[in-house]
N, C-alpha and C positions, 0 to 999 in steps of 0.2 A: 545508442546512436539513433537519431531520428532520420528516416529516409524521406526526403521531401518529394514524394511522388507528385504532389500538386504542382510543384515548380516544374517538374518534367513535363507534365501535361500542358501547362501554360506555354512552355518553351516550344513544344511540338505544335500547338495550335498557331503560335506566332510564326513559326517557320512555314507552316502550310499556307498561312495567309500572305506571307511575304514573297513566296516563290511561285512563279507561273509555270505551267507545263510547256511542252514543246509547241512553239508557234503561238503562245498565248499573248494577250495584250497585257504588258506589265503594269499598265495603269488601272487594270481591273482587278480588284482584290478577289482572291479565291477563298470561299468560306468552307471550313472543314465540315463534313457532314456530321449531323448529330446522331451518334450511334450508341450513346450511353443510356442511362435510366434516369427517371424523374423521382424525386423525393423531396418533400418539404420538411426541412430539418428543424425548423423553429421550435415546434412543440417538444421534440425529442431533446434538444439542447436545454430548454427550460426545465424539463422534467428531471434530467440527469443532474443539472446544476442544483436545483432547489430541493428535490426529493431524494437524492442519493448522496451527493457530495456535501451540501450544506447540512442536511439532517445528520449525516454521519459525523461531521465535526462537532455539531451541537451535542450529539450523544457522547463523544469523547470528552467534551468539557464537563458534561454532567457526571460522567464516571470519574473524572478527575476530582470533582467535589467529594464524591463518595469515598475515594481513596484517601483523601486528606482526612476526612472524618474518621475513617477506619484506623489510620495510623495514630491520630490524636488519642484514640481510645486505648492505645497501648502504653501510654505514659507510665502509669503505675499499676497496670493490670498484671495479675497472676493467673488469669483465666485463659485457658487454651482456646476457648471459643473466640476470644477477641483476636488472637493471632490468625485463627482459621478465617475469620471474617475479613481481616486485612488481606490475606492471601487471595480470597475470593474477589475482593475489590480490585486487586491488581489484575487478575485474569479478566474481569469484566471490562476494565479500561483497555486491556490488550486487544480485545475483539474489534472495536471500531477502528483502532489504529491499524491493525493488520489488514482489515478489509479496505481501509482507505489507501493502502499502498498501491491499489490499482489505478489511482489518480494522484500520484505523488508529484504534483506540479503546482506552480503558483506559490502562494505564501509559505507553504511547508518547506519549499526550497529557498525562496528569496529571503526569508527571514531566518534561515538556518535552523528551523525548528526540528527537522528530521534528525540531525546529529545531536541536538540538545536532548531530545527525548529517547533516541533509539540507537546510540552508538554501540557497536559490537566489534571486537570482543571487549569485555569488561577488564579494566586494569585492577585486578584484586590486590596487587602489591601497593599501588598508590592509595587504594581504598583503605587498606589497613593502616597505612601511614597517617591518613587523615583521622582515622579513629584513635590512633595512638597519641597523636600530637595536638589535636584540636581540643580546646577547652570548652567550646560551645559551637553550635551550628545555627546559622541563619540563612534564609533564602538568598539574599543579595550576595553574600560571600560565596555560596555554592555556585551561583551563576558565573562567577569569575574563575572557577576551577575548570579543568579539562572536561570535555564531554564524556570521557570514559570513566568518570567517577560520579556521574549523575544520571538521571533518566531511568527508563524502565528497568534496565538490567542491574543497576546498583540497588534499586528498591527490591528487585527480585531476589538478589543474593542475600540481602539482609533479612528478608521475610522467610525464605525457604531454606537457606543454608546452601552448601556446595553442590547438592544434588547427586553426589557420587553413589551413595547407597540407597537414599530415599529422598523424598521432598517434604518430609513431615518434621520440620523443626519444632522443637518444644519452646514454649514461651519462657521457660526457665533459662533457656540458653540465650535469650535476647538481652543484651547488656543495656545499661542505662544510656551509654553513648550511642549504641545502635538505634535505640528508640528515638533519641533526640535527632540523630542524623536522618532517620526515616521521615519524621515529621517535616523537617526542613526540605528534604528532597521532594516530598509530596506537595509542599507549598510551591516550589519551583515548577514542578510538573503541572500543577493547576494553572500557574501563571502562563506557561507556554501554551497549554491547551486553550485557555481563554483568548490569548493573542491570535491563535489560529482560527478560532471560531469568529472572532471579531473581524479578522482580515477578510473573511469570505462574506460577512454580512454588513460590516460597517465601513471599513476602509482597508484596502490591501497594503497601505503604507502608513504605519503608525506615526511616522514623522510628518505626514501631510494630511491634515484633516479634510482636505478637498479631494483626496484620492478616492476613486470609486471602490465600492466593495468588489472583491475579485469575482464574485458571482455575476455582477453586472457586466464585467468584461467579457464573460462567456456568452451571456444572453443578449448582449448588445454588440456583438462582433460586427466589424465593418463600419462602425460609426467613425466620424472624422477624428475624434479625440481618443480612439482606441488604438494605442500603439503596440498592443500585444497580439490581438487577433484581428487580422485584416478581413476575415470572412468567416462564414459558418464552416467552410471547408477546413480552415485552419483549426477550428475548435474540434471538429470530428477527428481530424488527424491527431491532435493532442490526446484525445480520449482513447483512440485505438492504440497509439504508441504507448500510452500508459498501461493498457492491458498487456501488450506484448512485453513491456519492460518487467512487470512483476512475474509473469509466467517464466521468462528467461531467468530472473533472479532466483526464483524458487527451485527450478529444475537444475540450472547450471551453477548455482551458487550455494544457496542455503542447504540443499540436499547433497549436491555433488561434491562440494568441498570436503565435508567431513566423511562422506561415503568412501572417497578414494577409488583407486582403480582395482583394489583387491582388499580382502579381509585384512591382510597384513598391513595395509596402508591406511586403514580407517583411522580417523582422528577425532575422538570425542570432544577434544578441547575446542573444536571449531563449531560445535553444535550450538546454535542460538536458542535462547530460552531453555537451556539445559538444567538450570537450578530448580525450576518449577516443574520440569518435565512437561512443559507446555508446547514443545516444538511442533509436534504434528498438528495440534490445534492451530498454531500460528500459520503453518503452511497451508492447511485447508482454508483458513480464513482469508489468506491472500488470494486464493483462487475463487472463493465465494465473493470476494470483492470484484473480481473480474465478472462473475455472474451478475452481480448487482448492476454494473455498468451495461453489460450486454442486454439484460432483461429490462433495465430501467426501473428496478424496484428492489426492495429488500424482500426476499422470497415470501410470497403469499400475501403481501400487504397492499398490492395495487395491481392495476393492469394498464400501466402507462407505457409510453414509448421509450425504447432503448436502442442500442446499436443494432440489435436484432432486426428492428424495423427497417433500418437503413440497408442492412444486408439483404433482407427479404425483398425489398423493392427491386433489387438487381437479380437475386437468385434465391428463391424460396428453399430449394434443396440445400444450398450452402448454409443458409440461416439455420436450418434444422440441424445440420451436421455439426456446426460450431457449438450449438447449445448442447448437443450430445457429448461432444469432446470435452467441454467444460465440466459436465457432470461426471464423466468418466475419470477425469483427472482428480476431482475432489474425492470421489469414491476410492481411487487407488491410493491417495495419500492417507486417507482414514484407515484403509486396510493394512497399512504398514504395521500397526500395533498388533495385529494378529489376535488369536484367541486368548492369549495371555495378557493382552493389553500392555505390551511392553513399550516403554518410551523410545523415542527415536535414537537416543544415545546408546541404548542396548540393541536395538534392531540392526544397527550397522555393524555390530560385532557378532551377529548370529547368522548362520548360513541361510536358513529359511527366511529370516528377516530381510537379509540382503536381496533375496529374490523378489520380495514384495517391494522393496525400495526401488529396485531396477524397473519393475513394472510401472511404478509411479513416475519415474523419470521418463520412461518411454511414452506414457500418456501425456505428460507435459510437453515433450518434444513434438508429438503429433499436433497438439493444440497450438504451440508456438509457430510451427511451420504453416498451419492453416491461416493463422492470423497474419503472418508476415507475407505469405504469397497470395492468398486468395482474398482476404479482407482488405488489406492495404491497397491492393490493385484496384479495388472499386472506386477509390478516391479519384483516379484519373478518368473514370467512366461516368461519373455522376454529372448530370446536367444541372448544376446548381446555379 
């Protein structure tokens, strides 16, 4: 849920301007005192758009190409190394997608690409039905099927197996139909990844060649023909709410749902990316995506403006604290594996593992609270 603090601020200023004090001349407008902070957001928005979001989706499209090539190599292969390479290609594509969930707005939503690529849970019953009853697989046919038998997790299941005892499927276990299905799935995946990349860089509406790239809607907010972002304030609000949304989803959904309220109520069937044992990497990447937006860079690659600069303009101490809370949350998620490097689906069934899970949830709760109460509140104080 998006809280429109900017609208509240506007309403407050309007009220102050419209109402006179005791004995005031009603014909004389009262101007609210400027008590906020100054920050020029133009460079920050351009950097986050071009060098974090657009670059991230371009990387996803490139990894989708690699995934397709890796699945095509499986056609007649008996070499375990080819399956290992395809598994690695799946994980490589997963990284930019999971980090991109910190800004899962725009075309990924309006074009329904999120459910096409990342529906969970997987419908293994329908998946098996397709394998049993289909005489061939092609990309266009698969696009017409339900989202829960295509995308990341269908590919994951076919590449890694059920993940119950291990995630090291043998290539000898990969049937001819599974190989055909994998290639068609990877073609569909590549198509959607390319659509998403194009929507940000060429046109956000594939049905309208005159539609602007979505990137331009962010960087040119407030223009007369921009019907999505009326101001830079609206863009910053979108970005911060995106950060809040994924922190909430990881802590209160992806982790909390399978974790349950007790060991007896833990449910491994709810663990996302359970077949590849990639869950903890997913969760950490989600929060690394928050860090990318906050810092305005992929770690170590630049020194450009991010949300941290907006926060620091108002409160340098708060800016440092939020950065520390992000790092703490990432470290706490990664620590869940423990010394034995156990996957998340095992950690929630282990007493000590559950203690580490609880520590991660608490770190995420702290971060979410700070973003929701302290960072969002700055929107109404900004003298934009």
